[in-house]
C-alpha positions as CSV (number, residue, x, y, z in Angstrom):
1,M,17.7,-5.4,8.1
2,I,19.0,-2.1,8.3
3,E,18.0,0.5,11.3
4,T,17.2,3.9,10.0
5,A,16.7,7.6,12.1
6,Y,13.2,6.3,12.9
7,K,12.0,4.2,16.2
8,H,10.3,1.4,14.5
9,I,11.3,1.6,11.1
10,I,13.7,-0.5,9.3
11,L,14.6,-1.2,5.9
12,N,14.6,-5.0,4.6
13,E,16.8,-6.3,2.3
14,N,15.3,-4.7,-0.9
15,N,15.7,-1.3,0.8
16,V,11.6,-1.3,1.4
17,A,10.8,0.6,4.9
18,M,8.9,-1.7,7.0
19,L,7.6,-1.8,10.8
20,D,10.2,-3.5,13.1
21,G,8.8,-6.5,14.2
22,T,6.3,-6.9,12.0
23,R,5.8,-7.7,8.3
24,T,3.7,-4.6,8.0
25,K,5.2,-2.2,4.9
26,V,5.2,1.7,5.1
27,I,3.7,1.9,2.1
28,E,0.7,-0.4,3.1
29,L,-0.4,1.7,5.8
30,V,0.1,5.0,3.4
31,L,-2.1,3.9,1.4
32,D,-4.6,2.9,3.9
33,A,-4.6,6.3,4.9
34,Q,-5.0,7.9,1.4
35,A,-7.6,5.2,0.3
36,Y,-10.2,5.6,3.3
37,G,-9.2,8.9,4.8
38,W,-7.9,6.9,8.4
39,S,-6.4,9.0,10.7
40,P,-4.0,7.2,12.7
41,E,-6.4,6.3,15.2
42,E,-8.3,4.7,12.7
43,L,-5.4,3.3,11.5
44,Q,-4.6,1.8,14.8
45,F,-8.3,0.1,15.3
46,Q,-8.0,-1.0,11.8
47,H,-4.6,-2.6,12.7
48,P,-4.6,-3.5,16.0
49,T,-1.5,-5.3,16.3
50,L,0.3,-1.9,15.7
51,T,0.9,0.4,18.6
52,M,0.4,4.0,17.9
53,G,4.2,4.9,18.1
54,Q,4.2,2.5,14.9
55,I,1.6,4.3,12.9
56,H,3.2,7.6,13.4
57,S,6.6,6.8,12.8
58,A,5.8,5.3,9.6
59,L,3.5,8.5,8.7
60,A,6.7,10.8,9.4
61,Y,8.7,8.0,7.6
62,Y,6.5,9.0,4.5
63,W,6.4,12.8,4.9
64,D,10.3,12.6,4.9
65,H,10.4,10.5,1.8
66,Q,7.0,11.4,0.1
67,D,8.5,11.6,-3.3
68,E,10.0,8.2,-3.4
69,L,7.1,6.5,-2.0
70,D,4.7,8.5,-4.2
71,A,6.8,7.2,-7.4
72,E,6.6,3.7,-5.7
73,I,2.8,4.0,-5.4
74,E,2.5,5.5,-9.0
75,R,4.7,2.7,-10.4
76,R,2.7,0.2,-8.6
77,W,-0.8,1.7,-10.3
78,Q,0.9,1.4,-13.3
79,E,2.1,-2.4,-13.3
80,M,-1.8,-2.5,-12.0
81,K,-3.5,-1.1,-15.0
82,E,-1.1,-2.6,-17.5
83,L,-2.1,-6.2,-16.0
84,R,-5.4,-5.2,-15.7
85,E,-5.5,-4.2,-19.5
86,N,-3.3,-7.3,-20.8
87,R,-5.1,-9.8,-19.3
88,E,-7.1,-12.7,-21.1
89,L,-10.7,-12.7,-19.9
90,S,-12.0,-15.3,-18.6
91,P,-14.9,-17.5,-20.1
92,L,-17.6,-16.1,-18.3
93,E,-16.1,-12.3,-18.9
94,K,-16.5,-13.5,-22.7
95,R,-19.8,-14.5,-22.3
96,L,-20.9,-11.3,-20.3
97,K,-19.4,-9.1,-23.1
98,G,-20.7,-11.3,-26.1
99,R,-24.3,-10.5,-25.0
100,K,-26.5,-7.4,-26.3
101,M,-27.5,-5.2,-23.5
102,Q,-31.5,-5.9,-23.3
103,P,-33.5,-2.3,-23.0
């Protein structure tokens, strides 16, 4: 683990920003805030094991590294889209797609 200039934030062996003493990635809190429009207070309510200091440190880290983290978010989104497009349909999905829609 590598300490950073941000209290509560460390970089793991893969250079991923994490909240110190937790298994929570900074990007996870950012995605929650973006997806649900959660304020720091709501993030703390939804993640009660985290302190407001940890949450604010994570958000400060994001704003100071926004280009890098936004690129990672986009990379994950593209990977998920590719997996979804290239996956095999389940037998149920195949049957449902084969049915004609009834009016």
